[in-house]
C-alpha positions as CSV (number, residue, x, y, z in Angstrom):
1,M,6.9,-21.9,0.7
2,N,7.8,-18.2,0.5
3,Y,11.5,-17.6,1.2
4,R,11.6,-14.0,0.1
5,K,12.2,-11.5,2.9
6,L,9.2,-9.4,4.0
7,P,9.4,-5.8,2.9
8,L,10.1,-3.1,5.5
9,V,6.9,-1.8,6.7
10,A,6.6,1.2,9.0
11,I,3.5,1.0,11.2
12,L,1.7,4.3,11.5
13,C,0.0,5.0,14.9
14,G,-3.6,5.4,13.6
15,A,-6.3,7.4,15.2
16,A,-10.0,6.6,14.4
17,T,-12.6,9.2,14.8
18,L,-16.1,8.7,16.3
19,A,-18.4,7.8,13.5
20,A,-21.7,9.5,13.3
21,C,-24.9,7.6,13.7
22,N,-26.8,7.2,10.4
23,N,-30.1,8.8,10.2
24,D,-32.9,9.0,7.6
25,T,-32.5,12.4,6.3
26,S,-36.1,12.4,5.0
27,A,-37.5,12.0,8.5
28,Q,-38.8,15.2,10.2
29,S,-37.4,16.0,13.6
30,A,-40.2,16.6,16.4
31,A,-37.8,19.1,17.9
32,V,-38.2,22.8,17.4
33,K,-35.6,24.1,14.9
34,A,-33.2,26.8,15.9
35,P,-34.2,30.2,14.5
36,P,-32.2,31.9,11.9
37,A,-28.9,33.4,13.2
38,A,-30.2,37.0,12.4
39,Q,-33.0,36.4,14.9
40,Q,-31.0,34.9,17.7
41,P,-29.5,36.9,20.6
42,A,-25.9,37.8,20.3
43,A,-25.0,35.4,23.1
44,D,-26.4,32.5,21.0
45,A,-24.6,33.3,17.9
46,G,-22.5,30.1,18.2
47,V,-25.5,27.9,18.9
48,V,-27.4,25.9,16.1
49,A,-30.2,24.4,18.2
50,V,-31.3,24.1,21.8
51,V,-32.8,20.7,22.9
52,N,-34.4,20.6,26.4
53,G,-32.2,23.5,27.4
54,K,-29.1,21.8,26.1
55,P,-27.3,23.9,23.4
56,I,-25.8,22.3,20.3
57,T,-22.9,24.6,19.3
58,Q,-21.6,25.6,15.9
59,A,-18.4,24.0,16.7
60,E,-20.3,20.6,17.4
61,Y,-22.1,21.2,14.2
62,D,-18.8,21.8,12.2
63,S,-17.3,18.6,13.7
64,Y,-20.3,16.5,12.9
65,A,-20.5,17.9,9.3
66,R,-16.9,17.2,8.6
67,E,-17.2,13.5,9.8
68,R,-20.5,13.1,8.1
69,S,-19.1,14.2,4.7
70,M,-16.6,11.4,4.9
71,H,-19.3,8.8,4.9
72,R,-22.2,10.4,3.1
73,P,-21.9,12.6,-0.1
74,H,-23.8,15.9,-0.3
75,G,-25.8,15.1,-3.3
76,S,-27.8,17.8,-5.0
77,A,-29.0,19.5,-1.8
78,S,-28.5,23.3,-1.7
79,P,-26.3,24.5,1.3
80,D,-29.4,25.7,3.3
81,E,-31.2,22.2,2.8
82,E,-28.0,20.4,3.7
83,R,-27.7,22.5,6.9
84,K,-31.3,21.8,7.9
85,V,-30.8,18.0,7.5
86,I,-27.5,18.1,9.5
87,V,-29.2,20.2,12.3
88,D,-32.0,17.8,12.4
89,E,-29.7,14.8,12.7
90,L,-27.9,16.5,15.5
91,V,-31.2,17.2,17.3
92,N,-32.2,13.5,16.9
93,L,-28.8,12.4,18.3
94,E,-29.1,14.8,21.3
95,L,-32.7,13.6,22.0
96,I,-31.4,10.0,22.0
97,R,-28.4,10.9,24.1
98,Q,-30.6,12.6,26.7
99,D,-32.9,9.6,26.8
100,A,-29.8,7.3,27.3
101,V,-28.6,9.5,30.2
102,S,-32.1,9.6,31.8
103,K,-32.0,5.8,31.8
104,G,-28.6,5.6,33.4
105,L,-27.0,4.0,30.3
106,D,-24.1,6.4,30.6
107,K,-23.2,4.8,34.0
108,K,-23.0,1.3,32.7
109,P,-19.2,0.1,33.0
110,E,-18.8,-0.9,29.4
111,V,-20.3,2.3,28.2
112,V,-18.0,4.3,30.4
113,A,-15.0,2.2,29.1
114,D,-16.2,2.8,25.5
115,M,-16.5,6.6,26.0
116,E,-13.0,6.7,27.6
117,N,-11.5,4.8,24.8
118,Q,-13.2,7.1,22.2
119,R,-11.9,10.2,24.0
120,R,-8.4,8.6,24.2
121,T,-8.5,7.9,20.5
122,I,-9.5,11.4,19.4
123,L,-6.9,12.9,21.6
124,V,-4.2,10.5,20.3
125,G,-5.2,11.5,16.8
126,T,-5.0,15.2,17.7
127,A,-1.6,14.8,19.4
128,V,-0.2,13.0,16.4
129,R,-1.4,15.6,13.9
130,D,0.0,18.3,16.1
131,Y,3.4,16.6,16.4
132,V,3.7,16.1,12.7
133,E,2.6,19.7,12.0
134,N,5.2,21.0,14.3
135,N,7.9,18.8,13.1
136,P,7.7,19.3,9.3
137,I,9.9,17.3,7.0
138,S,11.8,19.5,4.6
139,D,12.5,18.5,1.0
140,E,16.2,18.3,1.8
141,D,15.3,15.7,4.4
142,L,13.4,13.8,1.9
143,K,16.2,13.9,-0.7
144,Q,18.6,12.7,1.8
145,E,16.4,9.9,2.7
146,Y,15.8,9.1,-1.0
147,D,19.6,9.0,-1.7
148,E,20.2,6.7,1.2
149,R,17.4,4.2,0.7
150,V,16.4,4.4,-2.8
151,A,19.1,5.8,-5.0
152,G,21.7,3.9,-3.0
153,Q,20.1,0.5,-3.6
154,S,21.3,-1.8,-6.3
155,S,19.4,-1.4,-9.6
156,M,20.3,-4.9,-10.8
157,E,17.5,-7.4,-11.1
158,Y,17.9,-11.1,-11.7
159,K,15.7,-13.8,-13.2
160,A,16.3,-17.2,-11.8
161,R,15.2,-20.8,-11.1
162,H,15.9,-23.0,-8.1
163,I,15.5,-26.3,-6.8
164,L,14.9,-26.5,-3.0
165,V,15.6,-29.7,-1.2
166,S,15.9,-30.8,2.6
167,S,19.6,-32.0,2.6
168,E,23.0,-31.0,1.2
169,D,23.4,-34.5,-0.2
170,D,20.2,-34.3,-2.2
171,A,21.3,-31.0,-3.6
172,K,24.7,-32.5,-4.7
173,T,22.8,-35.3,-6.4
174,I,20.8,-32.8,-8.4
175,I,24.0,-30.8,-9.4
176,A,25.4,-34.1,-10.6
177,E,22.5,-34.7,-12.8
178,L,22.8,-31.3,-14.2
179,D,26.5,-31.8,-14.9
180,K,25.3,-34.9,-17.0
181,G,23.0,-32.6,-19.0
182,A,19.6,-33.2,-17.2
183,D,16.9,-30.4,-17.8
184,F,16.8,-28.0,-14.8
185,A,13.0,-27.3,-15.0
186,A,12.3,-31.1,-15.2
187,L,14.4,-31.7,-12.0
188,A,12.7,-28.9,-10.3
189,K,9.3,-30.4,-11.0
190,E,10.4,-33.7,-9.7
191,H,12.4,-32.7,-6.7
192,S,11.8,-29.2,-5.5
193,A,9.8,-28.6,-2.3
194,D,9.1,-25.0,-3.2
195,N,5.8,-23.8,-4.6
196,S,7.6,-22.8,-7.7
197,A,8.2,-26.4,-8.6
198,Q,5.4,-26.8,-11.1
199,Q,6.8,-23.7,-13.1
200,G,10.2,-25.4,-13.2
201,G,11.5,-23.6,-10.4
202,D,10.9,-20.2,-12.0
203,L,11.2,-17.2,-9.5
204,G,10.6,-14.5,-12.0
205,W,12.5,-11.2,-11.7
206,F,13.7,-10.0,-8.3
207,S,16.2,-7.7,-6.7
208,A,18.9,-9.0,-4.4
209,E,17.2,-7.2,-1.6
210,Q,14.1,-9.3,-1.9
211,M,15.8,-12.6,-1.2
212,V,17.6,-13.9,2.0
213,K,21.2,-13.0,2.0
214,P,22.9,-16.4,1.2
215,F,20.5,-16.8,-1.8
216,A,21.2,-13.2,-3.0
217,D,24.9,-13.6,-2.6
218,A,24.9,-16.7,-4.6
219,V,22.9,-15.1,-7.4
220,K,25.1,-12.0,-7.5
221,G,28.2,-14.1,-8.0
222,M,26.8,-16.2,-11.0
223,E,26.9,-15.6,-14.6
224,K,23.9,-15.7,-16.9
225,G,23.0,-19.2,-18.0
226,T,24.9,-21.0,-15.3
227,Y,23.8,-23.0,-12.2
228,S,25.4,-23.1,-8.8
229,K,28.1,-25.7,-8.6
230,T,27.7,-26.0,-4.9
231,P,24.5,-26.2,-2.8
232,V,23.3,-22.9,-1.3
233,Q,22.0,-23.3,2.3
234,T,19.3,-20.9,3.6
235,E,16.9,-21.0,6.6
236,F,14.5,-22.9,4.2
237,G,16.9,-25.7,3.2
238,W,19.4,-26.3,0.4
239,H,19.0,-24.6,-3.1
240,V,20.4,-25.4,-6.5
241,I,20.2,-22.0,-8.4
242,L,20.0,-21.4,-12.3
243,L,20.5,-17.8,-13.3
244,D,18.5,-17.1,-16.5
245,D,19.1,-13.5,-17.0
246,T,19.9,-10.0,-15.4
247,R,18.9,-6.6,-16.2
248,Q,19.4,-3.0,-14.9
249,N,16.4,-1.4,-13.2
250,P,17.0,2.3,-12.3
251,P,15.3,3.6,-9.2
252,P,12.2,5.7,-9.6
253,P,12.9,9.5,-9.7
254,F,12.7,11.4,-6.6
255,E,9.6,13.4,-7.5
256,Q,7.7,10.1,-8.1
257,V,8.3,8.7,-4.7
258,K,8.5,12.0,-2.8
259,D,5.0,11.6,-1.2
260,R,5.7,8.0,-0.2
261,M,9.0,9.1,1.3
262,R,7.2,11.7,3.2
263,A,4.7,9.3,4.7
264,F,7.5,6.8,5.5
265,M,9.5,9.5,7.4
266,Q,6.5,10.6,9.3
267,N,5.9,7.1,10.4
268,Q,9.5,7.1,11.7
269,Q,8.8,10.4,13.5
270,I,5.7,9.1,15.2
271,N,7.6,5.9,16.3
272,D,10.4,8.1,17.7
273,Y,7.8,10.3,19.4
274,I,6.0,7.3,21.0
275,G,9.5,5.9,22.1
276,K,10.4,9.1,23.8
277,L,7.1,9.2,25.7
278,R,7.7,5.5,26.8
279,E,11.2,6.3,27.9
280,Q,9.9,9.1,30.1
281,A,7.0,7.2,31.5
282,K,6.5,4.9,34.4
283,I,4.7,1.9,33.0
284,E,3.4,-1.0,34.9
285,I,2.0,-4.0,33.0
286,R,-0.5,-6.1,35.1
């Protein structure tokens, strides 16, 4: 049974990009390769190949090459060899696309829905990046957040054991046994309903923020080496607690957590951005 509170997790609005089709780079394309840029007319300077009259632009090449580099390393190929491989892949993809269109596959409802979802996802990713870039988080903002959320937290940690039972009377009986000199770890193994029972109720080191409030409040009011004289009730049941030790654990320095603080604040920004859009929108759930 896990009675520790879940940590605060900010959920970032993710945006997946359209993955490139894998293609055997050793295969030779049957399509005619685009001539060198120097031999192309000026009007075609931004075109890397033409497939059955359909141009493949440099912008399309750049986008595909960026996506491809995330999934496939360049290896030892020279820039010219790499470019030829990428152009051949794009030609193959365009040939397959044209064949799919000729068969009417682009009109299938599920394909139309998939393409619209891909388009939506790409636009969402672009919009989120644009919002973050146009709303930069300053170092002063990060320091203020650090002071409030990190430096302001208690640096005290506790090492404790506990025995979890289902009723107050059972907890009082265990406290009476402890008053008579019974061994806490032995009682935990015998009576505790928590998964720490076999370790004698040992919870290890934790901060007060990691525990549910009644448990944390009880621990903070105890002295090392003492056990709770009255049962402590939480949503999980009734606890008898033994405080083994305490220690000071200073928060990490600002520079060490700066990047994580920025990511956390950007998550907050994006959630606020989405919230404002929802407030201004007319939404009908059917």
